[in-house]
MDTraj code that builds the backbone (N, CA, C; nanometers):
import mdtraj as md
import numpy as np

residues = "MET THR GLN ASP THR LEU THR VAL ALA THR ARG GLY LYS GLY LEU MET ASP VAL THR ASP ALA VAL ARG ALA VAL VAL ASP SER ALA ARG LEU ALA SER GLY LEU CYS HIS LEU PHE VAL GLN HIS THR SER ALA SER LEU VAL ILE GLN GLU ASN ALA ASP PRO ASP VAL GLN GLY ASP LEU GLU ARG TRP MET SER ARG LEU VAL THR ASP GLY ASP PRO ILE PHE ARG HIS VAL GLU GLU GLY PRO ASP ASP MET SER ALA HIS VAL ARG SER VAL LEU THR ALA THR THR LEU THR VAL PRO VAL VAL GLU GLY GLN LEU ALA LEU GLY THR TRP GLN ALA ILE TYR LEU TRP GLU HIS ARG SER ARG PRO MET ARG ARG ARG VAL VAL VAL THR VAL ARG".split()
xyz = np.array([
    [1.4354, -0.9402, -0.2626],
    [1.3095, -0.8492, -0.2992],
    [1.1850, -0.9514, -0.2120],
    [1.1078, -0.8327, -0.1289],
    [0.9474, -0.9038, -0.1529],
    [0.8647, -0.7847, -0.1436],
    [0.7199, -0.8491, -0.1824],
    [0.6469, -0.7620, -0.2545],
    [0.5025, -0.8053, -0.1748],
    [0.4355, -0.7359, -0.1222],
    [0.2927, -0.7862, -0.0673],
    [0.2304, -0.6624, -0.0983],
    [0.0401, -0.6906, -0.1314],
    [-0.0555, -0.5949, -0.1164],
    [-0.1122, -0.5836, -0.0075],
    [-0.1298, -0.4977, 0.1197],
    [-0.2153, -0.4555, 0.1888],
    [-0.3254, -0.3935, 0.1311],
    [-0.4560, -0.4552, 0.1945],
    [-0.5620, -0.4366, 0.2070],
    [-0.6264, -0.3391, 0.3153],
    [-0.6773, -0.2289, 0.3321],
    [-0.6574, -0.1187, 0.4007],
    [-0.8406, -0.1335, 0.4308],
    [-0.9166, -0.1371, 0.5118],
    [-1.0234, -0.0765, 0.5129],
    [-1.0659, 0.0533, 0.6137],
    [-1.1313, 0.1333, 0.5212],
    [-1.0997, 0.2736, 0.6036],
    [-1.2679, 0.2890, 0.6637],
    [-1.2594, 0.3736, 0.7351],
    [-1.4107, 0.4008, 0.8379],
    [-1.4237, 0.5653, 0.7801],
    [-1.4145, 0.5914, 0.6276],
    [-1.4335, 0.7086, 0.5908],
    [-1.3248, 0.7957, 0.5863],
    [-1.3151, 0.9429, 0.5887],
    [-1.2041, 1.0609, 0.6113],
    [-1.1353, 1.0126, 0.7302],
    [-0.9867, 1.0473, 0.6596],
    [-0.9194, 1.0393, 0.8061],
    [-0.7678, 0.9520, 0.8082],
    [-0.7033, 0.9317, 0.8688],
    [-0.6007, 0.8787, 0.8652],
    [-0.5806, 0.7278, 0.9304],
    [-0.5227, 0.6312, 0.8730],
    [-0.5316, 0.5120, 0.9326],
    [-0.3966, 0.4772, 0.9365],
    [-0.3605, 0.4329, 1.0829],
    [-0.1751, 0.3765, 1.0910],
    [-0.1773, 0.2480, 1.0151],
    [-0.0878, 0.2343, 0.9302],
    [-0.0939, 0.1164, 0.8680],
    [0.0620, 0.0476, 0.8635],
    [0.1338, 0.1229, 0.9950],
    [0.2744, 0.0761, 1.0037],
    [0.3140, -0.0752, 1.0577],
    [0.2193, -0.1203, 1.1475],
    [0.2400, -0.2617, 1.1292],
    [0.2282, -0.2871, 1.0552],
    [0.1235, -0.3179, 0.9886],
    [0.0921, -0.4420, 0.8381],
    [0.2368, -0.3913, 0.7980],
    [0.2635, -0.3003, 0.7566],
    [0.4074, -0.2427, 0.6736],
    [0.5034, -0.3048, 0.7121],
    [0.5556, -0.3134, 0.8558],
    [0.6584, -0.4077, 0.9418],
    [0.6496, -0.5158, 0.8895],
    [0.5395, -0.5896, 0.9366],
    [0.5203, -0.7528, 0.9030],
    [0.5803, -0.7409, 0.7552],
    [0.5743, -0.6764, 0.6405],
    [0.5798, -0.7340, 0.4886],
    [0.7894, -0.7323, 0.5206],
    [0.8262, -0.5894, 0.6110],
    [0.9728, -0.5696, 0.6036],
    [1.0359, -0.6885, 0.6763],
    [0.9557, -0.7510, 0.7735],
    [0.9926, -0.8801, 0.8633],
    [1.0313, -0.9664, 0.8060],
    [0.8920, -0.9609, 0.7144],
    [0.9516, -1.1110, 0.6157],
    [1.0297, -1.1022, 0.4830],
    [1.0530, -0.9701, 0.5009],
    [1.1836, -0.9960, 0.3824],
    [1.3161, -0.9980, 0.4067],
    [1.2988, -1.0442, 0.5643],
    [1.4970, -1.0536, 0.6187],
    [1.5893, -0.9701, 0.5733],
    [1.5653, -0.8626, 0.5199],
    [1.6449, -0.7539, 0.4933],
    [1.7327, -0.6780, 0.5994],
    [1.8603, -0.6757, 0.5568],
    [1.9324, -0.6390, 0.6838],
    [1.9518, -0.4774, 0.6488],
    [1.9266, -0.4377, 0.5263],
    [1.9141, -0.2772, 0.4633],
    [1.9005, -0.2755, 0.3672],
    [1.8217, -0.1825, 0.3349],
    [1.7522, -0.1337, 0.1731],
    [1.6535, -0.0432, 0.1949],
    [1.5758, -0.0734, 0.1293],
    [1.4383, 0.0124, 0.1289],
    [1.3103, -0.0508, 0.1330],
    [1.2029, 0.0514, 0.1902],
    [1.0925, -0.0194, 0.1644],
    [0.9774, 0.0923, 0.0825],
    [0.9244, 0.0578, -0.0140],
    [0.8403, 0.1420, -0.0845],
    [0.6857, 0.1302, -0.1009],
    [0.5947, 0.2162, -0.0524],
    [0.4675, 0.1924, -0.0515],
    [0.3988, 0.2845, -0.1767],
    [0.2910, 0.2364, -0.2122],
    [0.2062, 0.2623, -0.3220],
    [0.0923, 0.2541, -0.2900],
    [-0.0065, 0.3881, -0.3158],
    [-0.1627, 0.3191, -0.3121],
    [-0.2035, 0.3563, -0.4071],
    [-0.2609, 0.2351, -0.4375],
    [-0.3364, 0.2272, -0.5901],
    [-0.4697, 0.2929, -0.6205],
    [-0.4642, 0.4360, -0.6011],
    [-0.6337, 0.4905, -0.5634],
    [-0.5688, 0.6659, -0.5810],
    [-0.6598, 0.7161, -0.6560],
    [-0.6453, 0.8804, -0.6316],
    [-0.7327, 0.9322, -0.5919],
    [-0.7745, 0.9054, -0.4735],
    [-0.8744, 0.9364, -0.3772],
    [-0.8335, 0.9003, -0.2114],
    [-0.7032, 0.8491, -0.2136],
    [-0.6682, 0.8376, -0.0861],
    [-0.4924, 0.8569, -0.1490],
    [-0.3965, 0.8729, -0.0097],
    [-0.2860, 0.9342, -0.0219],
    [-0.1958, 0.8541, 0.0980],
    [-0.0656, 0.8789, 0.0624],
    [0.0087, 0.7916, 0.1926],
    [0.0787, 0.9342, 0.2783],
    [0.1401, 0.9255, 0.3881],
    [0.1966, 0.9722, 0.4671],
    [0.2783, 0.9532, 0.5526],
    [0.3484, 1.0044, 0.6223],
    [0.4444, 0.9785, 0.7744],
    [0.4095, 1.1302, 0.8288],
    [0.3876, 1.0972, 0.9623],
    [0.3302, 1.1669, 1.0443],
    [0.3393, 1.1434, 1.1893],
    [0.3202, 1.2181, 1.2892],
    [0.3237, 1.1895, 1.4413],
    [0.2377, 1.1025, 1.4556],
    [0.2788, 1.0207, 1.5810],
    [0.1352, 0.9372, 1.6074],
    [0.1706, 0.8809, 1.7811],
    [0.1923, 1.0055, 1.8116],
    [0.2175, 1.0603, 1.9711],
    [0.0219, 1.0984, 2.0291],
    [0.0767, 1.1719, 1.9179],
    [-0.1305, 1.2592, 1.9999],
    [-0.2154, 1.2695, 1.9028],
    [-0.3158, 1.2027, 1.8630],
    [-0.4231, 1.1376, 1.7845],
    [-0.4782, 1.2955, 1.6951],
    [-0.4893, 1.3802, 1.8326],
    [-0.4984, 1.5370, 1.7814],
    [-0.4581, 1.5572, 1.6267],
    [-0.3340, 1.5138, 1.6329],
    [-0.2560, 1.5660, 1.4802],
    [-0.3301, 1.5233, 1.3785],
    [-0.3317, 1.3684, 1.3822],
    [-0.4318, 1.3239, 1.2754],
    [-0.5598, 1.4316, 1.2667],
    [-0.6528, 1.4513, 1.3787],
    [-0.7663, 1.5154, 1.3151],
    [-0.7485, 1.6798, 1.3196],
    [-0.6550, 1.7443, 1.3493],
    [-0.5882, 1.8400, 1.3197],
    [-0.5722, 1.8890, 1.1746],
    [-0.5153, 1.7647, 1.1426],
    [-0.4611, 1.7496, 0.9693],
    [-0.6180, 1.7694, 0.8690],
    [-0.6993, 1.6813, 0.9262],
    [-0.7910, 1.6354, 0.8388],
    [-0.9084, 1.7946, 0.8697],
    [-0.8931, 1.8670, 0.9695],
    [-0.9797, 1.9502, 1.0113],
    [-0.8930, 2.0900, 0.9085],
    [-0.7833, 2.0835, 0.8693],
    [-0.7110, 2.1718, 0.8257],
    [-0.6964, 2.1462, 0.6716],
    [-0.7436, 2.0492, 0.5924],
    [-0.7517, 1.9703, 0.4358],
    [-0.8736, 2.0041, 0.4319],
    [-0.9685, 1.9997, 0.5451],
    [-1.0982, 2.0307, 0.4896],
    [-1.1414, 2.1450, 0.4734],
    [-1.0483, 2.2490, 0.5318],
    [-1.0610, 2.3746, 0.4831],
    [-0.9702, 2.3949, 0.3659],
    [-0.8974, 2.3723, 0.3539],
    [-0.8265, 2.3740, 0.2262],
    [-0.9008, 2.3388, 0.1385],
    [-0.9430, 2.2121, 0.0825],
    [-1.0147, 2.1639, 0.0005],
    [-1.1415, 2.1110, 0.0206],
    [-1.2834, 2.1717, -0.0247],
    [-1.4433, 2.1999, 0.0467],
    [-1.4784, 2.0854, -0.0581],
    [-1.5286, 1.9716, 0.0310],
    [-1.6035, 1.8785, -0.0692],
    [-1.7392, 1.9515, -0.1183],
    [-1.7696, 1.9728, -0.2293],
    [-1.8765, 2.0067, -0.3000],
    [-1.8652, 2.1892, -0.3348],
    [-1.7029, 2.2245, -0.3528],
    [-1.6969, 2.3161, -0.4359],
    [-1.7550, 2.3493, -0.5500],
    [-1.8122, 2.4759, -0.5659],
    [-1.8697, 2.4955, -0.6997],
    [-1.7663, 2.5132, -0.8163],
    [-1.6448, 2.4900, -0.8073],
    [-1.5364, 2.4847, -0.9365],
    [-1.5318, 2.3517, -0.9630],
    [-1.5776, 2.2374, -0.8819],
    [-1.5359, 2.1312, -0.9602],
    [-1.6813, 2.0935, -1.0625],
    [-1.6293, 2.0345, -1.1602],
    [-1.7195, 1.9973, -1.2542],
    [-1.7423, 1.8284, -1.2225],
    [-1.6027, 1.7704, -1.2121],
    [-1.6199, 1.6362, -1.1870],
    [-1.6589, 1.5708, -1.0563],
    [-1.8338, 1.5671, -1.0647],
    [-1.8978, 1.5111, -0.9092],
    [-1.9710, 1.4078, -0.9320],
    [-1.9398, 1.2787, -1.0396],
    [-1.9859, 1.1728, -1.0556],
    [-1.9921, 1.0952, -0.9555],
    [-1.9256, 1.0919, -0.9020],
    [-1.9583, 1.0159, -0.7349],
    [-1.9907, 1.0456, -0.6094],
    [-1.9984, 1.1969, -0.6193],
    [-2.0556, 1.2670, -0.5079],
    [-2.0061, 1.3828, -0.5011],
    [-2.0247, 1.4998, -0.3842],
    [-1.9662, 1.5731, -0.3679],
    [-1.8356, 1.6103, -0.3048],
    [-1.7744, 1.4609, -0.2563],
    [-1.6284, 1.4415, -0.2258],
    [-1.5405, 1.3614, -0.2819],
    [-1.5959, 1.3712, -0.4288],
    [-1.5183, 1.3055, -0.5157],
    [-1.3916, 1.4079, -0.5919],
    [-1.4596, 1.4978, -0.6737],
    [-1.3102, 1.5687, -0.7021],
    [-1.1905, 1.6451, -0.5826],
    [-1.3042, 1.6393, -0.4612],
    [-1.1919, 1.7240, -0.3539],
    [-1.0784, 1.5983, -0.3161],
    [-1.1609, 1.4831, -0.3635],
    [-1.0373, 1.3642, -0.2728],
    [-0.9657, 1.3610, -0.3660],
    [-0.9720, 1.3806, -0.4947],
    [-0.8187, 1.3806, -0.6040],
    [-0.7264, 1.5226, -0.5867],
    [-0.7920, 1.6139, -0.5423],
    [-0.7245, 1.7273, -0.5077],
    [-0.6680, 1.7193, -0.4214],
    [-0.7155, 1.6246, -0.2746],
    [-0.6153, 1.6121, -0.1539],
    [-0.5018, 1.5485, -0.2183],
    [-0.5158, 1.4397, -0.2534],
    [-0.4016, 1.3192, -0.2880],
    [-0.3193, 1.3793, -0.3924],
    [-0.3779, 1.5214, -0.4705],
    [-0.2591, 1.5985, -0.5337],
    [-0.1666, 1.6540, -0.4475],
    [-0.2313, 1.6540, -0.3468],
    [-0.1702, 1.7934, -0.2158],
    [-0.0946, 1.7290, -0.1289],
    [-0.1107, 1.5826, -0.1136],
    [-0.0022, 1.4686, -0.0644],
    [0.0907, 1.4053, -0.1333],
    [0.0428, 1.2641, -0.1075],
    [0.1770, 1.1757, -0.1928],
    [0.0955, 1.0456, -0.2244],
    [0.1249, 0.9518, -0.3109],
    [0.0123, 0.8127, -0.3517],
    [0.1941, 0.7716, -0.3564],
    [0.2917, 0.7944, -0.2539],
    [0.3962, 0.6944, -0.2764],
    [0.4893, 0.7337, -0.1979],
    [0.5871, 0.6623, -0.0734],
    [0.6499, 0.6944, 0.0129],
    [0.7414, 0.5578, 0.0067],
    [0.9008, 0.6296, 0.0528],
    [1.0312, 0.5005, 0.0502],
    [1.0347, 0.5487, 0.1801],
    [1.0544, 0.4714, 0.2961],
    [1.1635, 0.4788, 0.4125],
    [1.2969, 0.3787, 0.4197],
    [1.3478, 0.3562, 0.4760],
    [1.4819, 0.3093, 0.4770],
    [1.4430, 0.2339, 0.5582],
    [1.5210, 0.0923, 0.5463],
    [1.5292, -0.0039, 0.6190],
    [1.6593, -0.0155, 0.6284],
    [1.7179, -0.0190, 0.8310],
    [1.8491, -0.0304, 0.8544],
    [1.8408, -0.1162, 0.9959],
    [1.9141, -0.2155, 0.9892],
    [1.9655, -0.3107, 1.0445],
    [1.8018, -0.4112, 1.0515],
    [1.7455, -0.4572, 0.9379],
    [1.6242, -0.5081, 0.9238],
    [1.4884, -0.4457, 0.9979],
    [1.5010, -0.3176, 1.0127],
    [1.3766, -0.2480, 1.0964],
    [1.3568, -0.1195, 1.0008],
    [1.2007, -0.1060, 0.9786],
    [1.1615, 0.0585, 0.9512],
    [1.2641, 0.1863, 1.0151],
    [1.3160, 0.2244, 0.9454],
    [1.4171, 0.3269, 1.0010],
    [1.3114, 0.4498, 1.0316],
    [1.2106, 0.4591, 1.0894],
    [1.0974, 0.5896, 1.1351],
    [1.1433, 0.6290, 1.2445],
    [1.1276, 0.7282, 1.2684],
    [1.1741, 0.8353, 1.3961],
    [1.0689, 0.7911, 1.5304],
    [1.1250, 0.8594, 1.6055],
    [1.0877, 0.7989, 1.7391],
    [0.9007, 0.8382, 1.7746],
    [0.8583, 0.9293, 1.6735],
    [0.6831, 0.9648, 1.7049],
    [0.6435, 0.9425, 1.5664],
    [0.7504, 0.8300, 1.4610],
    [0.6262, 0.8656, 1.3305],
    [0.5826, 0.7434, 1.2985],
    [0.4708, 0.7591, 1.2180],
    [0.4011, 0.6609, 1.1480],
    [0.3301, 0.6515, 1.0184],
    [0.3404, 0.5659, 0.9863],
    [0.2936, 0.5282, 0.8345],
    [0.1474, 0.5228, 0.8259],
    [0.0726, 0.6497, 0.7429],
    [-0.0514, 0.6578, 0.7744],
    [-0.0987, 0.6266, 0.5820],
    [-0.2334, 0.5900, 0.6028],
    [-0.3045, 0.5746, 0.5020],
    [-0.4169, 0.7142, 0.4983],
    [-0.4274, 0.8071, 0.4080],
    [-0.4915, 0.8894, 0.4483],
    [-0.6256, 0.8707, 0.3372],
    [-0.7401, 0.8463, 0.3684],
    [-0.9003, 0.8371, 0.3391],
    [-0.9158, 0.9799, 0.2999],
    [-0.9612, 1.0063, 0.1608],
    [-0.9891, 1.1828, 0.1478],
    [-1.1659, 1.1354, 0.0896],
    [-1.1996, 1.0233, 0.0825],
    [-1.3135, 1.0085, 0.0616],
    [-1.4185, 1.0066, 0.1789],
    [-1.5578, 1.0187, 0.1963],
    [-1.6224, 1.0336, 0.3214],
    [-1.6849, 0.8722, 0.3456],
    [-1.7173, 0.7884, 0.2761],
    [-1.7757, 0.6579, 0.2770],
    [-1.6298, 0.5930, 0.3349],
    [-1.6667, 0.4776, 0.4020],
    [-1.5651, 0.4088, 0.3960],
    [-1.5396, 0.3133, 0.2845],
    [-1.4220, 0.3177, 0.2586],
    [-1.3549, 0.2357, 0.1191],
    [-1.2384, 0.1517, 0.1464],
    [-1.2100, 0.0322, 0.0579],
    [-1.1286, -0.0559, 0.0618],
    [-1.0359, -0.0529, 0.0028],
    [-0.8562, -0.0313, 0.0357],
    [-0.7874, 0.0288, -0.0612],
    [-0.6876, -0.0640, -0.0595],
    [-0.5828, -0.0420, -0.1413],
    [-0.4730, -0.1056, -0.1723],
    [-0.3500, -0.0304, -0.1597],
    [-0.2493, -0.0996, -0.0894],
    [-0.1130, -0.0418, -0.0561],
    [-0.0127, -0.1537, -0.0977],
    [0.0481, -0.1640, -0.2219],
    [0.1449, -0.2387, -0.2790],
    [0.3070, -0.1829, -0.1985],
    [0.3194, -0.2766, -0.1245],
    [0.4681, -0.2512, -0.0414],
    [0.5605, -0.3465, -0.0955],
    [0.6654, -0.2835, -0.1554],
    [0.7843, -0.3490, -0.2141],
    [0.9083, -0.3661, -0.1102],
    [1.0161, -0.4402, -0.0870],
    [1.0919, -0.4569, 0.0180],
    [1.2432, -0.4716, -0.0378],
    [1.3071, -0.4164, -0.0844],
    [1.4521, -0.4182, -0.1329],
    [1.5748, -0.4082, -0.1023],
])
top = md.Topology()
chain = top.add_chain()
for i, resn in enumerate(residues, 1):
    res = top.add_residue(resn, chain, resSeq=i)
    for name in ("N", "CA", "C"):
        top.add_atom(name, md.element.get_by_symbol(name[0]), res)
traj = md.Trajectory(xyz[None], top)
């Protein structure tokens, strides 16, 4: 088993490709087959597997999510950290805080156009931690 914690510096809202950093942890595990489990240690960011061929996909997802869950929506009472605080929590609930990817022949078994993304839901840059466990 190998375990590492990645620190990801985000630029604010949007998807950040963390596939290469996760691959490095898998490589260090020297495991022929198994599972790679990821867990983001935050309640206002999430993890997704998504297309990596066309950057418009990430932009379209962010625009769709912004329409679905609006910052500053008057329904939210929890606004202690700003108008994007509660909406970021809702966005993480709608997506995922964990992912599991098979490891096959020592490699992440991602599809041709798939990548692993940390999805930042806050407006300002943040430092996020992702625990990666390979076994």
